VOLO-379204 format. One record per residue (C-alpha): residue number from 1; residue in three letters; chain; x, y, z. Coordinates in Angstrom, 1 decimal, padded with zeros to 4 digits. Each point is the difference from the previous one (the first is absolute). Layout:
// VOLO-379204
[NUM, Ala, A, [X, Y, Z]]
...
This chain:
// VOLO-379204
[1, Met, A, [-005.6, -065.5, 049.9]]
[2, Ile, A, [002.4, 002.9, -000.6]]
[3, Ser, A, [002.4, -000.6, -003.0]]
[4, Phe, A, [003.7, 000.9, 000.1]]
[5, Lys, A, [-000.6, 003.0, -002.2]]
[6, Gln, A, [-002.5, 001.4, 002.5]]
[7, Leu, A, [002.4, -000.1, 002.9]]
[8, Pro, A, [001.6, 003.3, 001.1]]
[9, Ile, A, [003.6, 000.4, -001.0]]
[10, Glu, A, [001.3, -000.6, 003.5]]
[11, Ala, A, [-001.7, -003.4, 000.1]]
[12, Lys, A, [001.5, -000.8, -003.4]]
[13, Ala, A, [003.4, 000.8, 001.3]]
[14, Val, A, [-000.5, -002.3, 003.0]]
[15, Val, A, [-001.2, -002.8, -002.2]]
[16, Ala, A, [003.1, 000.5, -002.3]]
[17, Ala, A, [002.3, -000.1, 003.1]]
[18, Gly, A, [-001.7, -003.2, 001.0]]
[19, Val, A, [000.5, -001.6, -003.4]]
[20, Val, A, [003.7, 001.0, 000.0]]
[21, Phe, A, [000.4, -001.4, 003.5]]
[22, Phe, A, [-001.6, -003.3, -001.0]]
[23, Ser, A, [002.3, -000.2, -003.0]]
[24, Met, A, [003.0, 000.6, 002.3]]
[25, Thr, A, [-001.2, -002.9, 002.2]]
[26, Leu, A, [-000.3, -002.3, -003.0]]
[27, Ser, A, [003.4, 001.0, -001.2]]
[28, Arg, A, [001.6, -000.8, 003.3]]
[29, Ser, A, [-001.9, -003.3, 000.4]]
[30, Tyr, A, [000.0, -001.4, -003.5]]
[31, Leu, A, [002.6, 001.8, -002.1]]
[32, Ala, A, [002.9, 000.3, 002.5]]
[33, Glu, A, [001.7, -003.1, -001.2]]
[34, Lys, A, [-000.9, 000.3, -003.7]]
[35, Leu, A, [001.4, 003.5, -000.7]]
[36, Asp, A, [003.6, 000.9, -000.1]]
[37, Phe, A, [001.2, 002.6, 002.6]]
[38, Arg, A, [000.2, 002.9, -002.4]]
[39, Thr, A, [-003.6, -000.5, -001.3]]
[40, Arg, A, [-001.3, -000.5, 003.5]]
[41, His, A, [001.8, 003.1, 001.1]]
[42, Trp, A, [-001.7, 002.2, -002.6]]
[43, Leu, A, [-003.4, -001.6, 000.5]]
[44, Leu, A, [000.1, 000.5, 003.7]]
[45, Arg, A, [001.2, 003.6, -000.2]]
[46, Met, A, [-002.6, 000.8, -002.7]]
[47, Gln, A, [-002.8, -001.7, 002.1]]
[48, Met, A, [001.0, 001.9, 003.1]]
[49, Ala, A, [000.1, 003.3, -001.9]]
[50, Leu, A, [-003.4, -000.6, -001.4]]
[51, Phe, A, [-001.4, -001.1, 003.3]]
[52, Phe, A, [001.2, 003.1, 001.9]]
[53, Asn, A, [-001.1, 002.3, -002.8]]
[54, Ser, A, [-003.4, -001.5, 000.0]]
[55, Leu, A, [-000.3, 000.7, 003.7]]
[56, Met, A, [001.5, 003.4, -000.3]]
[57, Leu, A, [-002.6, 000.9, -002.6]]
[58, Val, A, [-002.7, 000.1, 002.7]]
[59, Gly, A, [002.1, 002.5, 002.0]]
[60, Ser, A, [000.9, 002.0, -003.1]]
[61, Leu, A, [-003.6, 000.5, -000.8]]
[62, His, A, [-000.6, 001.3, 003.5]]
[63, Val, A, [003.0, 002.3, -000.3]]
[64, Trp, A, [-001.3, 001.4, -003.3]]
[65, Arg, A, [-003.5, 000.6, 001.4]]
[66, Ser, A, [001.3, 001.6, 003.2]]
[67, Thr, A, [002.6, 002.3, -001.6]]
[68, Val, A, [-001.5, 000.7, -003.4]]
[69, Thr, A, [-003.7, -000.9, -000.4]]
[70, Thr, A, [-000.8, 001.7, 003.3]]
[71, Phe, A, [001.0, 003.4, -001.5]]
[72, Thr, A, [-001.5, -000.3, -003.4]]
[73, Arg, A, [-003.1, 002.0, 001.0]]
[74, Ser, A, [002.0, 002.8, 001.5]]
[75, Ser, A, [000.7, 003.3, -001.7]]
[76, Ala, A, [003.6, -000.9, -000.5]]
[77, Ala, A, [-000.8, -003.2, -002.0]]
[78, Ser, A, [000.4, 001.7, -003.3]]
[79, Ser, A, [003.3, 001.8, 000.8]]
[80, Phe, A, [003.4, -000.9, -001.5]]
[81, Cys, A, [001.3, -000.8, 003.5]]
[82, Phe, A, [-002.6, -002.6, 000.6]]
[83, Met, A, [000.9, -001.6, -003.4]]
[84, Leu, A, [003.6, -000.2, 001.1]]
[85, Trp, A, [-001.2, -001.5, 003.3]]
[86, Lys, A, [-001.9, -002.7, -001.8]]
[87, Val, A, [003.0, -000.8, -002.1]]
[88, Ala, A, [002.2, -000.1, 003.1]]
[89, Val, A, [-002.3, -002.4, 001.8]]
[90, Phe, A, [-000.3, -002.2, -003.0]]
[91, Met, A, [003.9, -000.2, -000.4]]
[92, Phe, A, [000.4, -000.6, 003.7]]
[93, Leu, A, [-002.4, -003.0, -000.2]]
[94, Ala, A, [001.5, -001.3, -003.2]]
[95, Leu, A, [003.5, 000.1, 001.5]]
[96, Ala, A, [-001.1, -001.8, 003.1]]
[97, His, A, [-001.6, -002.8, -002.1]]
[98, Ser, A, [003.1, -000.3, -002.2]]
[99, Ser, A, [002.4, -000.6, 003.0]]
[100, Phe, A, [-000.7, -003.7, 000.1]]
[101, Phe, A, [001.0, -000.4, -003.7]]
[102, Thr, A, [003.5, 001.6, 000.5]]
[103, Leu, A, [001.2, -003.3, 001.5]]
[104, Leu, A, [-000.5, -001.5, -003.5]]
[105, Phe, A, [001.3, 002.7, -002.2]]
[106, Leu, A, [002.1, 002.6, 001.9]]
[107, Val, A, [002.8, -001.7, 002.1]]
[108, Ala, A, [003.6, 001.0, -000.5]]
[109, Glu, A, [003.2, 000.9, 001.8]]
[110, Glu, A, [-001.5, 003.2, 001.2]]
[111, Pro, A, [-003.7, 000.9, 000.4]]
[112, Tyr, A, [-001.8, 001.7, -002.8]]
[113, Phe, A, [-001.7, 003.3, 000.8]]
[114, Phe, A, [-003.3, -001.4, -001.2]]
[115, Ser, A, [000.2, -002.9, 002.5]]
[116, Leu, A, [000.8, 002.4, 002.9]]
[117, Ala, A, [-002.9, 002.3, -001.0]]
[118, Ala, A, [-002.4, -003.0, -000.4]]
[119, Tyr, A, [000.8, -001.5, 003.4]]
[120, Thr, A, [-000.1, 003.4, 001.7]]
[121, Cys, A, [-003.5, 000.5, -001.4]]
[122, Leu, A, [-000.9, -003.5, 001.3]]
[123, Gly, A, [001.1, 001.0, 003.5]]
[124, Ala, A, [-001.9, 003.2, -000.2]]
[125, Tyr, A, [-003.0, -001.9, -001.4]]
[126, Ile, A, [-000.1, -002.2, 003.1]]
[127, Ile, A, [000.2, 003.0, 002.4]]
[128, Leu, A, [-002.7, 001.8, -002.0]]
[129, Ile, A, [-002.4, -002.9, 000.1]]
[130, Phe, A, [000.5, -000.3, 003.8]]
[131, Phe, A, [-000.8, 003.7, 000.6]]
[132, Leu, A, [-002.9, 000.0, -002.3]]
[133, Phe, A, [-001.5, -003.0, 001.7]]
[134, Thr, A, [000.8, 001.3, 003.5]]
[135, Leu, A, [-001.3, 003.5, -000.6]]
[136, Gly, A, [-003.1, -001.5, -001.7]]
[137, Ser, A, [-000.6, -002.2, 003.0]]
[138, Val, A, [000.4, 002.9, 002.4]]
[139, Glu, A, [-002.5, 002.0, -002.1]]
[140, Gln, A, [-002.6, -002.8, 000.1]]
[141, Ala, A, [000.5, -000.4, 003.7]]
[142, Tyr, A, [-000.6, 003.7, 000.5]]
[143, Lys, A, [-003.1, 000.0, -002.0]]
[144, Phe, A, [-001.3, -003.0, 001.9]]
[145, Leu, A, [000.7, 001.4, 003.4]]
[146, Ala, A, [-001.3, 003.4, -000.9]]
[147, Gly, A, [-003.2, -001.5, -001.4]]
[148, Arg, A, [000.5, 001.8, -003.4]]
[149, Ala, A, [000.3, -003.0, -002.3]]
[150, Ala, A, [-003.1, 001.0, -002.0]]
[151, Lys, A, [000.9, 003.7, -000.3]]
[152, Ala, A, [002.2, 001.4, -002.7]]
[153, Gly, A, [000.5, 003.7, 000.8]]
[154, Thr, A, [002.8, 002.3, -001.2]]
[155, Gly, A, [002.1, -000.9, 003.0]]
[156, Asn, A, [000.0, -003.7, -001.1]]
[157, Lys, A, [001.1, 001.0, -003.5]]
[158, Ser, A, [002.9, 001.9, 001.4]]
[159, Arg, A, [001.1, -002.9, 002.1]]
[160, Thr, A, [-000.3, -002.3, -003.1]]
[161, Ala, A, [002.3, 002.3, -001.9]]
[162, Leu, A, [002.4, 000.4, 003.0]]
[163, Lys, A, [000.5, -003.8, 000.4]]
[164, Pro, A, [001.9, -000.7, -003.3]]
[165, Ile, A, [002.0, 003.3, 000.3]]
[166, Leu, A, [001.2, -000.9, 003.5]]
[167, Ala, A, [000.7, -003.6, -001.1]]
[168, Val, A, [002.1, 001.2, -002.9]]
[169, Leu, A, [002.0, 002.5, 002.2]]
[170, Leu, A, [000.7, -002.6, 002.6]]
[171, Thr, A, [001.1, -002.4, -002.7]]
[172, Val, A, [002.4, 002.5, -001.6]]
[173, Val, A, [001.6, 000.8, 003.3]]
[174, Leu, A, [000.5, -003.6, 001.1]]
[175, Thr, A, [001.2, -001.0, -003.5]]
[176, Val, A, [002.7, 002.7, 000.2]]
[177, Val, A, [001.0, -001.1, 003.6]]
[178, Gly, A, [000.0, -003.6, -001.1]]
[179, Leu, A, [002.3, 000.7, -003.0]]
[180, Leu, A, [002.4, 002.0, 002.1]]
[181, Asn, A, [000.1, -002.7, 002.7]]
[182, Ala, A, [000.7, -002.8, -002.5]]
[183, Ser, A, [002.7, 002.1, -001.8]]
[184, Gln, A, [002.1, 000.0, 003.2]]
[185, Pro, A, [002.7, -002.7, 000.5]]
[186, Pro, A, [-001.1, -002.9, 002.2]]
[187, Thr, A, [000.5, 000.6, 003.7]]
[188, Val, A, [002.5, -002.3, 001.8]]
[189, Asn, A, [-001.7, -001.6, 002.9]]
[190, Ser, A, [002.3, -001.8, 002.5]]
[191, Val, A, [-001.6, -002.8, 002.0]]
[192, Glu, A, [001.6, -002.2, 002.7]]
[193, Ile, A, [-001.6, -003.4, 000.2]]
[194, Pro, A, [000.9, -002.7, 002.6]]
[195, Val, A, [000.4, -003.4, -001.7]]
[196, His, A, [-000.4, -003.0, 002.3]]
[197, Lys, A, [003.0, -002.5, -000.4]]
[198, Leu, A, [002.0, 002.4, -002.1]]
[199, Pro, A, [003.7, -000.7, 000.8]]
[200, Ser, A, [001.8, 002.6, 002.0]]
[201, Thr, A, [002.6, 000.3, -002.7]]
[202, Met, A, [-002.7, 001.3, -002.3]]
[203, Asn, A, [-001.3, 002.6, 002.4]]
[204, Asn, A, [-000.6, 003.4, -001.8]]
[205, Leu, A, [-000.1, -001.7, -003.4]]
[206, Lys, A, [-001.5, 002.5, -002.5]]
[207, Val, A, [-002.7, -001.0, -002.4]]
[208, Val, A, [-001.3, 002.6, -002.6]]
[209, Leu, A, [-003.5, -000.8, -001.1]]
[210, Leu, A, [-001.4, 001.2, -003.3]]
[211, Ser, A, [-003.5, -000.7, -001.3]]
[212, Asp, A, [-002.5, 001.1, -002.7]]
[213, Ile, A, [002.3, 002.0, -002.3]]
[214, His, A, [-002.3, -000.7, -002.9]]
[215, Leu, A, [002.3, 000.8, -003.0]]
[216, Gly, A, [-002.4, 000.7, -002.8]]
[217, Pro, A, [-002.0, 002.8, -001.5]]
[218, Thr, A, [000.8, 002.6, 002.8]]
[219, Val, A, [003.2, -001.3, 001.6]]
[220, Gly, A, [003.2, -000.3, -002.0]]
[221, Lys, A, [003.8, -000.3, 000.1]]
[222, Thr, A, [000.6, 003.4, 001.6]]
[223, Lys, A, [-002.1, -000.7, 003.1]]
[224, Leu, A, [001.5, -003.5, 000.3]]
[225, Ala, A, [003.5, 001.4, -000.2]]
[226, Met, A, [-000.9, 002.4, 002.8]]
[227, Ile, A, [-001.3, -002.9, 002.2]]
[228, Val, A, [003.2, -002.0, -000.6]]
[229, Arg, A, [002.2, 003.0, 001.0]]
[230, Met, A, [-002.0, 000.3, 003.2]]
[231, Val, A, [000.3, -003.7, 000.8]]
[232, Lys, A, [003.8, 000.0, -000.6]]
[233, Ala, A, [000.4, 003.0, 002.3]]
[234, Leu, A, [-001.6, -002.1, 002.8]]
[235, Lys, A, [002.7, -002.7, -000.5]]
[236, Pro, A, [-002.4, -003.0, 000.8]]
[237, Asp, A, [001.2, -003.5, 000.7]]
[238, Ile, A, [-002.9, -001.4, -001.9]]
[239, Thr, A, [-002.5, 001.6, -002.5]]
[240, Val, A, [-003.4, -001.5, -000.6]]
[241, Ile, A, [-002.6, 000.9, -002.6]]
[242, Val, A, [-003.4, -001.4, 001.0]]
[243, Gly, A, [-001.9, 000.1, -003.2]]
[244, Asp, A, [-001.7, 002.3, -002.6]]
[245, Leu, A, [003.3, 001.1, -001.4]]
[246, Ser, A, [-001.6, 000.5, -003.5]]
[247, Asp, A, [-003.2, 000.2, -001.9]]
[248, Ala, A, [001.6, -000.9, -003.4]]
[249, Glu, A, [001.7, -002.8, -001.8]]
[250, Ala, A, [003.8, -000.3, 000.7]]
[251, Lys, A, [001.0, 000.5, -003.6]]
[252, Ile, A, [-002.0, 003.2, -000.4]]
[253, Ile, A, [001.3, 001.7, 003.1]]
[254, Arg, A, [003.4, -001.5, 000.4]]
[255, Pro, A, [001.9, 003.3, -000.4]]
[256, Ala, A, [-001.9, 001.5, 002.9]]
[257, Val, A, [001.1, -002.9, 002.3]]
[258, Glu, A, [003.7, 000.4, -000.6]]
[259, Pro, A, [000.6, 002.1, 003.2]]
[260, Leu, A, [-000.8, -003.2, 002.1]]
[261, Gly, A, [003.4, -001.3, -001.2]]
[262, Glu, A, [001.7, 002.5, 002.3]]
[263, Leu, A, [-001.5, -001.5, 003.2]]
[264, Asp, A, [002.9, -001.7, 001.8]]
[265, Ser, A, [-001.2, -001.2, 003.4]]
[266, Pro, A, [002.7, -002.3, 001.4]]
[267, Leu, A, [-002.4, -002.7, 001.1]]
[268, Gly, A, [-002.1, 000.2, -003.1]]
[269, Thr, A, [-003.0, 001.6, -001.7]]
[270, Tyr, A, [-003.2, -002.1, -000.1]]
[271, Phe, A, [-003.4, 000.3, -001.8]]
[272, Val, A, [-003.4, -001.6, 000.3]]
[273, Thr, A, [-002.9, 000.5, -002.4]]
[274, Gly, A, [-003.0, 002.2, 000.5]]
[275, Asn, A, [-003.4, -000.2, -001.6]]
[276, His, A, [001.1, 002.4, -002.8]]
[277, Glu, A, [002.8, -002.2, -001.1]]
[278, Tyr, A, [-002.6, -002.6, -000.9]]
[279, Tyr, A, [-002.1, 002.5, -001.8]]
[280, Thr, A, [002.9, 000.5, -002.4]]
[281, Ser, A, [000.0, -003.8, -000.7]]
[282, Asp, A, [003.8, 000.3, -000.3]]
[283, Val, A, [001.3, -001.3, 003.3]]
[284, Ser, A, [002.6, -002.4, -001.4]]
[285, Asn, A, [001.6, 002.8, -002.1]]
[286, Trp, A, [000.0, 002.3, 003.0]]
[287, Phe, A, [001.8, -002.7, 002.1]]
[288, Glu, A, [002.7, -000.3, -002.6]]
[289, Leu, A, [000.3, 003.8, -000.3]]
[290, Leu, A, [000.4, 000.4, 003.8]]
[291, Lys, A, [002.5, -002.8, 000.2]]
[292, Ser, A, [002.1, 001.9, -002.6]]
[293, Phe, A, [000.1, 002.9, 002.4]]
[294, Asn, A, [001.1, -002.4, 002.9]]
[295, Ile, A, [-003.4, 000.1, 001.6]]
[296, Gln, A, [-001.3, -003.4, 001.2]]
[297, Pro, A, [-003.7, -000.7, -000.4]]
[298, Leu, A, [-001.4, -002.2, 002.8]]
[299, His, A, [-002.5, -002.1, -001.8]]
[300, Asn, A, [-001.5, -001.9, 002.9]]
[301, Glu, A, [003.4, -000.6, 001.3]]
[302, Asn, A, [002.5, 001.1, 002.7]]
[303, Val, A, [003.6, 000.9, 000.5]]
[304, Lys, A, [002.2, -000.1, 003.1]]
[305, Ile, A, [001.3, 003.4, 000.9]]
[306, Val, A, [003.3, -000.7, 001.7]]
[307, Ser, A, [001.5, 002.4, 002.5]]
[308, Pro, A, [003.1, 001.8, -001.3]]
[309, Lys, A, [001.5, -000.5, 003.5]]
[310, Ser, A, [-000.7, -003.8, 000.4]]
[311, Thr, A, [-000.7, -002.6, -002.7]]
[312, Ser, A, [-001.9, -002.0, 002.6]]
[313, Asp, A, [-002.6, 002.8, 000.6]]
[314, Trp, A, [-002.8, 000.5, -002.5]]
[315, Phe, A, [-003.7, 000.6, -000.5]]
[316, Cys, A, [-002.4, -001.2, -002.6]]
[317, Leu, A, [-001.2, 002.6, -002.6]]
[318, Ala, A, [-003.0, -001.4, -002.0]]
[319, Gly, A, [-002.2, 001.3, -002.7]]
[320, Val, A, [-003.4, -001.1, -001.3]]
[321, Asp, A, [-001.7, 000.7, -003.4]]
[322, Asp, A, [-002.9, 002.5, 000.1]]
[323, Ile, A, [-003.4, -001.5, 000.6]]
[324, Glu, A, [-001.3, 001.5, -003.2]]
[325, Ala, A, [001.9, -002.7, -001.9]]
[326, Asp, A, [-002.6, -002.5, 001.4]]
[327, Val, A, [-002.9, 002.2, -001.1]]
[328, Leu, A, [001.4, 000.4, -003.5]]
[329, His, A, [001.0, -003.7, -000.3]]
[330, Tyr, A, [003.5, 001.0, -000.8]]
[331, Ser, A, [001.8, -003.2, -000.9]]
[332, Gly, A, [002.8, -001.0, 002.4]]
[333, His, A, [-000.8, 002.9, 002.4]]
[334, Gly, A, [-002.0, 000.5, 003.1]]
[335, Met, A, [000.5, 000.5, 003.7]]
[336, Asp, A, [001.6, -003.2, 001.4]]
[337, Leu, A, [001.1, 000.6, 003.6]]
[338, Lys, A, [001.1, -003.5, 000.7]]
[339, Lys, A, [002.3, 000.0, -003.0]]
[340, Ala, A, [001.3, 003.5, 000.9]]
[341, Leu, A, [000.8, -001.0, 003.5]]
[342, Arg, A, [001.5, -003.4, -000.7]]
[343, Gly, A, [003.0, -000.3, 002.2]]
[344, Cys, A, [-000.9, 003.0, 002.1]]
[345, Ser, A, [-000.5, -001.4, 003.6]]
[346, Asn, A, [-001.0, 001.9, 003.0]]
[347, Glu, A, [003.5, -000.4, 001.4]]
[348, His, A, [001.0, 003.0, -002.1]]
[349, Ala, A, [-001.6, 003.3, -000.7]]
[350, Ile, A, [-002.4, 000.2, -003.0]]
[351, Val, A, [-000.6, 003.1, -002.1]]
[352, Leu, A, [-002.6, -000.3, -002.7]]
[353, Leu, A, [-000.6, 002.2, -003.1]]
[354, Ala, A, [-003.7, 000.0, -001.1]]
[355, His, A, [-001.4, 002.8, -002.1]]
[356, Gln, A, [-003.6, 000.1, 001.3]]
[357, Pro, A, [-000.8, 000.4, 003.7]]
[358, Ile, A, [-002.8, -002.6, -000.4]]
[359, Ala, A, [002.8, -002.4, -001.0]]
[360, Ala, A, [001.8, 000.9, 003.2]]
[361, Lys, A, [-003.1, -000.8, 002.0]]
[362, Trp, A, [-000.4, -003.4, -001.7]]
[363, Ala, A, [003.7, -000.8, 000.5]]
[364, Leu, A, [-000.2, 000.7, 003.7]]
[365, Arg, A, [-003.0, -002.3, 000.3]]
[366, Glu, A, [002.0, -002.9, -001.5]]
[367, Arg, A, [003.4, 000.9, 001.6]]
[368, Pro, A, [-000.4, 002.2, 003.1]]
[369, Asp, A, [003.8, -000.5, 000.6]]
[370, Ile, A, [000.8, 002.5, -002.7]]
[371, Asn, A, [001.7, 002.9, 001.7]]
[372, Leu, A, [-000.3, 002.8, -002.5]]
[373, Ile, A, [-002.0, 000.5, -003.2]]
[374, Leu, A, [000.7, 002.9, -002.4]]
[375, Ser, A, [-002.9, 001.0, -002.3]]
[376, Gly, A, [-001.3, 002.9, -002.2]]
[377, His, A, [-002.9, 000.2, -002.3]]
[378, Thr, A, [-002.3, 002.4, 001.9]]
[379, His, A, [001.9, 003.3, -001.0]]
[380, Gly, A, [-001.4, 001.4, 003.2]]
[381, Gly, A, [-003.1, 000.6, -002.1]]
[382, Gln, A, [002.1, 002.3, -002.3]]
[383, Ile, A, [-002.7, 002.6, -000.4]]
[384, Phe, A, [-003.1, 001.2, 001.9]]
[385, Pro, A, [-002.7, -001.5, 000.0]]
[386, Leu, A, [001.5, -003.4, -001.0]]
[387, Asn, A, [001.8, -000.1, 003.4]]
[388, Ala, A, [-003.1, -001.2, 001.8]]
[389, Gly, A, [-000.6, -002.9, -002.5]]
[390, Ala, A, [003.7, -001.1, 000.3]]
[391, Tyr, A, [-000.3, 000.1, 003.8]]
[392, Leu, A, [-003.1, -002.1, 000.1]]
[393, Leu, A, [001.1, -002.6, -002.6]]
[394, Asn, A, [003.4, -000.8, 001.5]]
[395, Pro, A, [000.6, -001.7, 003.4]]
[396, Phe, A, [003.2, 002.1, 000.3]]
[397, Phe, A, [-000.2, 003.5, -001.5]]
[398, Val, A, [003.3, 001.8, 000.3]]
[399, Gly, A, [002.9, 000.1, 002.5]]
[400, Leu, A, [001.1, -002.4, 002.7]]
[401, Tyr, A, [-002.3, -002.5, 001.7]]
[402, Gln, A, [000.8, -002.5, 002.8]]
[403, Val, A, [-001.8, -003.3, -000.3]]
[404, Gly, A, [000.3, -002.1, 003.1]]
[405, Gln, A, [003.2, 000.1, 002.1]]
[406, Asn, A, [002.7, -000.6, -002.5]]
[407, Thr, A, [-001.4, 001.0, -003.5]]
[408, Phe, A, [000.0, 003.3, -001.8]]
[409, Val, A, [-001.5, 001.1, -003.3]]
[410, Tyr, A, [001.2, 003.1, -001.8]]
[411, Val, A, [-002.1, 001.4, -002.9]]
[412, Ser, A, [001.7, 002.5, -002.3]]
[413, Pro, A, [-002.2, 002.8, -001.3]]
[414, Gly, A, [001.9, -000.3, -003.3]]
[415, Thr, A, [003.1, 001.5, -001.4]]
[416, Met, A, [-001.7, 001.7, -002.9]]
[417, Tyr, A, [-003.7, -000.1, -001.1]]
[418, Tyr, A, [-002.3, -001.9, -002.4]]
[419, Gly, A, [-001.1, 001.9, -003.1]]
[420, Met, A, [-001.3, 003.2, 001.6]]
[421, Pro, A, [003.1, 002.3, 000.7]]
[422, Met, A, [-001.7, 001.1, 003.2]]
[423, Arg, A, [000.0, -000.7, 003.7]]
[424, Leu, A, [-002.6, 001.3, 002.5]]
[425, Gly, A, [000.1, -001.3, 003.6]]
[426, Ser, A, [003.0, -002.1, -000.7]]
[427, Arg, A, [003.7, 000.4, -000.8]]
[428, Ala, A, [002.4, -002.0, -002.1]]
[429, Glu, A, [002.6, -001.7, 002.1]]
[430, Ile, A, [003.3, -001.8, -000.1]]
[431, Thr, A, [000.1, -002.1, 003.2]]
[432, Glu, A, [003.2, -000.5, 001.9]]
[433, Ile, A, [-000.5, -002.9, 002.4]]
[434, Ile, A, [002.5, -000.7, 002.8]]
[435, Leu, A, [-000.2, -003.5, 001.2]]
[436, Arg, A, [000.5, -000.3, 003.7]]
[437, Ser, A, [001.2, -003.2, 001.7]]
[438, Pro, A, [-001.9, -000.7, 003.3]]
């Protein structure tokens, strides 16, 4: 029987990740009610950081072997440039691994340069792993099809050296493109949506949808102020924020949230929680902070949006807690559609705010009479190659979907980004939704 010491380091990393994951499960199941919110917040964040770092160690070893060890027998291995390259690769990997810890130690009104650099390296790390794996698979397929798997001629050595060089070049190019794309202001996407049973007096009502701003290590007050200015320029009747506003505790990042106080939609500004609000373990304080800015949280509840032209015309705007609250056993929270729609009959139009598209799917199974659901969460995949995973894991990915005859779902690709200040294959968006009366 092989002992733990005899296992290769990759296997040890996987075992460590498994141990951390098991500890996370135990914490959620048995410690959720025994620990105060702040302690649980730190424990969960630390466990998640250790879990991802353990998994990343496997990829980091592959990166090191592909980009450094491969060249140690070459004539350039003893050169000063190669020493600099080794240092650069080591620093790149160290920064990528440290990104998860910035949520614990480096959150302020504006992002620290270290956090931006760390998350940039994390994004580049994901892209590099993808290309190393893809090019390696292509190389193995070529060898198999060419019948040369057992041969190791000069040509094969050249191809082995070419693979990491090509992967690094592609990673650098896409990282720069992703950074430039994410640095641009969100695009304003105007969408007209027919809403069954919407009163004619509310035709052309304008709703601005925000989602996934992720105030935290890489998004601060300056970017939020820019978003608020863009929203005010659209002059919406209603503004809704469908979760993942922040990745930090309310007290720590309060100065960065102040621009939200400038939102002045005449029919109100509303908020529902996303999964990241529950990762902060500080939802109650967030609710109080948002209320101080005249933003109303919809905590499994609804409000009547009354027409400015006729007090007898209205529709039901409801919001549900994010489904992650159930997973985390967050006391007093969890998706409760019946409670959220209490008093919302099918005689009036129903608009639901639900952060995750899968919650939208569950809601329509229970109440197919909902006319419009506004969601976020997917980020449109945010960066390549994560787009494919986000597409496969969500019943609605991004944009407008019609479900049945009288129901629509709109999924925002996110107003900013999570962590990595990059976007590839997606674009940050402020959505201007024009409600049409049939």
